[in-house]
N, C-alpha and C positions, 0 to 999 in steps of 0.2 A: 221750398224746395226741399229735395233730398240734397243729404251731403255725399259728395264722393268720397269711399274711403281713400287714406293717403294711402300708396304704395309703400310698403315694407322698405325700411333703408337697404341700399344691398353693402353687405359685408366685405369688409376693406379685405382686398386683395393680399393674400401670404407673401411677403418676400421669398422668392426663391434661394433654396439654401444654398452657398457656396462650398462647391467642394474643400475639402481639407487637406492638407498636402504634409506629412512628416518629413519632406526631405526631398532631395535628389533621390531616384532610384538605385537599388545598390546594383552594384556591378556582380558578374556573375564569378569572379573571385569571390567578392566580400558574402555574397548568398552561399557559396561554400563553405565558405570559415563560421559562418553562423551555424549552418546545420552542423559541421564538426563539432562544435563548443556545445551547444545543448541539442543533443541527440534526443527523439523521442522515445518512450519507451515502446517495444515493439510488443506483438502479439506474446503470451508463454504458453506452456503446457505443463497443466499441474499434475505430476506423477507420483506423488505422495502417496506412500502404500496406507491408506485409511487404516484395516484392521490390524494396523501393529504398531498406530500411534502411541500407544501406551508403554511401549518398551519391552513386553513382554509377547514375544515371537513363543504360542503354543502351539504344540498337536493337535491337530482337528479332531484328532479319535480320543486322549486321553488327559489333554491339559498340558503337559509337562513341557515344562521351555526348556529338556536337554535333548539338543538335536545336532546335526554336523551332516556334512555333505556326503553322500555315497558316490566317490567318483566313477565308479561302474555301472551308474544308472543315471548320473546326475541329477539325481533327486537329493531331496532333503530326508534324512530318516531321524525316527524318534528313539531316542538311546533308552527309553522306557520299555516304549510299546513294539516297537520298530517298524510302526507303520511309515509308510513312504508315501509324499506327494512334490509339488512343486508350485512356483507359483507362477501366476499368467504370464506368457509371454508378452512382451510389451508392443510387439507389432501391430497386435489383433489389440489388445487393450487401449493403446491411445491412438489407433490408426496411423502409424509412423510410416505404413508402407504405402500409403493413399495419398492423392493428392500433390504428386511431386510437381508436375505440369502445371500445376495453378500455384504454385507458391508467389507469395508476395510479401516483399520486407525479410527481416529475419525474425526467426519462431525461435525462442529460446526454451529450453522446458525447464522447469526451477530445479534441477539438480544438476543445471549449466550453466545457472546464473552467476551474475561478477562474484568474485570472491571480495570480502570484507579485510580491508586491511587490519583493522584493530579486532577482526572474531578470534573469539579464545578457542583453544585445541582441547579444554577441559569441562566439562559437561556434570552436572549435577541430577542424578534421577533421584524420583522417590517410589522406592519399589512396592508397587500397588498390591504386593501378597503380605508384606507386615510394617510397611511404611516406612520402613529405614530409610536413611539414604546414603547413596552411592554413586564416589565418583568416576567416569571415565574419561582416561586421558585419549584422546580422538587421532591423536598423532601417533601412537603408537600399537591401540585397539580400538574396535567398535563392538567390544562385548564386552560385560564383568558381571560377575557373582556378587551376588547378595553376600554379605558376610554373617546374615544373620537366619536367612529361611534356605541359602542357596540355590535358591532362582537365577536364573542366568538375565542380567538384563541385556537390552541391545539398543544401539544409535540406529533410529530410524527416520527420525525427521532431519530435513534437509539444512543444515546448519551451512551458514555461510562463508566457511571454511576450506570449500573443495572435500571433505571427506566421502562425503555421501551423495552418492552419483543419482542417477533417474533407473538405471539396470544394472543389471550384474548377467555375466557368462560365466553360466557354472564350470568348473574343472572338470574333462571327461577322461584323459588318460591317465591313470593312480600313477603312484609314485615308482611304482617299479619299472612300470613300462615307460618312465620316463627316464630312467636309470638306464635302462637296455637301449635307451636311443642313445644318448649320451656316451654311453661306454662302445657302441659302434661309431659313434661318430669320431670320436677319437682314435680308434683301432685304427681306421683308415690313414690317420693320418702318424701313424707311430714312427715310421721311417725317419722323416725330419722332425720331429717332436724332442724340443730337448729335455738332456735326460734327467735332470731333477723334475720335471714337472712327470716325466712317467714313472718316477719313485713316489711321487706325494699325488698322485691322480686318484682321487676317491670319489667317483660318482653319486656315491650313496648320499655326500653332503648335497644332494640338489636341493632346492628350497621352491615351494609353492608361493608365486606374488601373482596378487591382482596389478596390474597397471592401469591407471587413467587415462583413458581416448574420450575424445568429442569425436561421434558419429554424425555424417551428417550429408543430408538431401539438398540437393540444389538443381536450380533451374538456372539455364544462362544461355548465353550468347557471345561467341566469339568471330575476333574479323583479325585477317592477318593481311599483308603487302608485303612482298618480296620479288625477286626474280627468279625465273626457272629459265635453265639452258638445254634444248635441243641439239643434239650433236648432229652434222651435217657432212662432215667430212673428217678421215682420220689419216695420218699416213706416218710415215719414219723417214728419215735422212739419217746416212752415215756420211762420216767423217772420220779422214787420219788413217790409219793402217797401222798393221803389227800390235807392237803393245799400246798404241796409240789408237788404237780403234775404238770410236763411241757412235753408240746407234742412241738418237732422240727420236722419240714420239712426239707429235704434235696433232692435234685436233682443231677442228674449225665449228663454231655453235653459232644458232639463232640463241637472241636471247629475248625473254620476253618479260612483261611488267604483269606480276600476278595481282591477283584480292581474291581474297575466299570468306565465305561469312558460314557458320552454322550454328544451330540452335540445337542445344541438348540436356538431357536431366541426368544427375549424378545420385546414384541409388546407396546409402551407408557406405561413404568415402570414411576411412579412419585416418583421426591424426592424434598424434602423441600431448596431451594436454600438463604432461611434468616438463618442465625447463632442464629438469636435471636429464630426464632420459631424449629431450632432442635435441640436445648438443654434446657433440662430438670433439674432444679434443686428443692431443697427444697421449694422457693420461690411461684413456679407456676403449674400449670396443662396444660399447653399446649400440652404434648403430646397426646392431646384427638383429634387435629386436623387431627391425622394419622388415627384415630380409626374410622372417616366419608367417607373414602374412598370406592372404587372408584370414580373418576368422569369420566363422558362420554366424555373423551378429545377429539374422535374424530369427536365431535359438535364445537371444537375451530375453530374462525374464525381471518383473520387477523387483525393486531392490528389497531385500530382507538381507539384514546383517549376519544371518545363520550361516549363508553360503559362505561367509569367511571365517568361519571356526575352524583352526588348522593350518590358515595360510598368514602370510603376510600380505600388506596393501602400501599402496603409495597416495597420496595426496592429490589432487591436483591443482596445480599454482598458477595456470593459466588460462586466462579469461577469452570469452570469445572476440574480442576486439584485438587482442594479441596475435589472433592465431588468421585472422582476414586476410591479411598479406598473404600466408603461406595457400590457403585452399583458392588466391584467385590465381597462384603461379599452378597449382596441381591442375586447377580447371581449364587455362591455358595449354598444358602438356597436353589434357584430354584431346582438347578441341583440335590441336596441331592432328592427332590420330585421327579423329575425325574427317580431318581433309584430306587426309593422303590419299583414299583412294580415288580421287580425281587428278593427281598429279601424275599419273604413271607414264604422259609421253615425255614429260621433261625426265631424258634418260642419265643427262650430266647432272642431276641433280635440283633442287631448289634453297633458295638462302632468304628466309624471314629477316627482313629489317625492321617493321614493325608489328606491333600486336596490340590486340586491345579485347578485354573482358568487359563483360555488363553482368552483375550476377542478379537474376531478375528476383530471384528470393531464394532462401537456403533454413533451414532446420536444423537445430544443433540439440544433439542429446549425450549428456554425459554418460558414459559405463566403465565398467570395469572388467577385463578384458586380462584372460589367465595364459602364465607364461610357467613353467616349468625352469628354474634359471639355476646354473653352476657356475662359478665364481673362481679366478685362480690369478693372484696376482705376482707376476715375474719381480722377484726381485733384485736381479742384475739392471732393471729398468726403471722398475717401479710401474709399468703397463699393467691394466687390471683387463684380463680378459676373459671373455664369457661365451658361454654355448647356451644355448635357449633351446626351448622346445617348445612349441603352440601347441597347447595342451587341451586343444582341440581336434586339430589335424594330424597331430605327431609331426610337423614340420620342423628340420631341426637346422641350426645354422650357426657357427660362432668362429671362435679362432683360437688357438692353442700357440703357445710358445716353442721357436723353432729354434733348431741350432744352428748358429752361422756356419761355423766348418763346414757340416756334413752338407749345408747348399752350396756352399762355394767347391767343395769336391766332387758333389754331382753336376756342379755348370763346367767345370774343366773337363769334367769325362767325358759328358755329351758334345760340348764342343770338340774334343777332340776328336769324337767319332763321327762328326758331321764334316768336320776336313779330312779323314780320311776318307771319306765317301766320298766329296768334292775333287780330291787330288786323282780317286780311281778315275773319278768320270773322265775327267780333265786329258788323262793318260790315254784312255782307251777312243777318244776321239779324235786325240791329235793326229 
């Protein structure tokens, strides 16, 4: 009899895996706190000028390292063969004018990265020409001359101390043009200027300085809630008589609850990245720097420290995270402007009671912007006055010390004159 083959044994059924739980889900507040404590690194833009990595900025025509900015043309000029050229514009080189409406998260260019607390200001270079070691103190200069072969060495790599940005906007106005602007500004205010200031005013002492800014592109959406009033009636009521006669105006209005929402993008918003410049106190008037904005940042070029020859500069000492609250404030202000056109019917005005901003994406680029600066310290109160000239557009603003007696005399004279006119009108209408 043929044997019937035995059926293979069925495999043992695997026990279903039990889900594992690490604990109860986090609350929204706990998730936000964890996100702030361990922020994920965002994407970055590498803006290092690779052609200058060795620290020798050479003339592309003759190879000399002696060069400087020619303000009248905005180009670098070789001091040996007189050849002129300029670095590529960062707008096209790194695509900074594109994709603003598609930004997601925080994108930081390499020159705008966080400043290391222990970053040293001094760097040691090995001269590629003769092999000598040259020390550069980046707190005071970004160029140094080799003491053996006389080649100029430049700090072009982006060190984590805030001294080297992603881009530089070259000077356009010459010193003579800036001096004329400052002289014109002060001459229009000579009538009330302090006598000592007029005696010691020397506009030729103006200095060219590159100030550190962060230039930001952003995509945002803002919302606003508040109340608007539409006037329905207006009338006046008169009480009393003679000297006690009083007229009061009243109005009636309908009050509406309002809500507005707007999405928008911002291109090249500039923010000061030096704490010394962004803080205004009783001892200085440096807020005038913001009054000479805007700069034509679209014409900024790739970093080359040769643009700084003959000028001074300030290091950036504020990181992106420190400036994000200020960015949100400015974006809220821009959003309020965007919705203003839809509020025309509320003739009694609108009062916003709550507002919210959602920054969908932002891009941060560190940049040096050029300013001609004249300063004067008033001895009587220690106040430091500035007159600043935008070295690209010529826009000029500042403050000068005034003579208090002259101001009081002028106020008294004008007040007496106005009282006389008012008296004559009352007599004529009596």
